[in-house]
N, C-alpha and C positions, 0 to 999 in steps of 0.2 A: 537494425544501429548502425550507423554512419559513425566514422572517423571524430566526428567534433561530440558525438555522445561519449563513446569511449576515453577520449582525451579529458572531456570534465570528470568521470568515473576517477580514471589516474589521477586527475587533480584533489579531487575530495579525497582519495586514500591517503594521497601525499600530505595533505593539513591533519588528515586524523593522525596521522604517525609522526606527525611533526609536534602537535597538542599533547599526543601521549609520553613525549621524547623533547620538550623544553630543553632542559637544561645540557643533553647532549647535543642537541640544534646551535643552540650556542655557543658552546665550546668551539661548534667546526664554524661558524661565524666567527670568533674570535682567531682563529687558527688561518684564518680565509683574508680575515684582515692584517693580520700580520704578513701575509705571505705576498698580498697586492702592498704593502707599503716596502716591503725588501725589494720587490723586483724592479718598482717604481724608483727606488732610491731616495726614496721620504719625501719624493719630488709632490707627490697629490694626495699625502697624509691626511688632509684636513677630508676631504673629497671621499675619502676611503671611508675614513671614520667616521661620516655624514652616513654614507650608504648601509655600513654596517650598524649605527644607531637607527637605521628604519626599519633596517631586516630583523633587529632584537624586538623591535616594537612590536612588529608585527606576527612576530611567533608568541610574543607576548598576550596580544590580541585571539590568541587560536583559542576556541572552546569545540571541547568534545561533542558531537551529537548526541 
């Protein structure tokens, strides 16, 4: 088993865990959004909000196998 196989297994496990804990993942995304906007002084607020929305949409689409 190679490195890529191990990486794929870890990615699958992470997605399963995120699917099981969607609310907690979304809270973490919101906190990261607030932190990133704060660190940038609000300069990139729209871009940060867009990235957070895309991340939350991805989490919403996760399904447990």
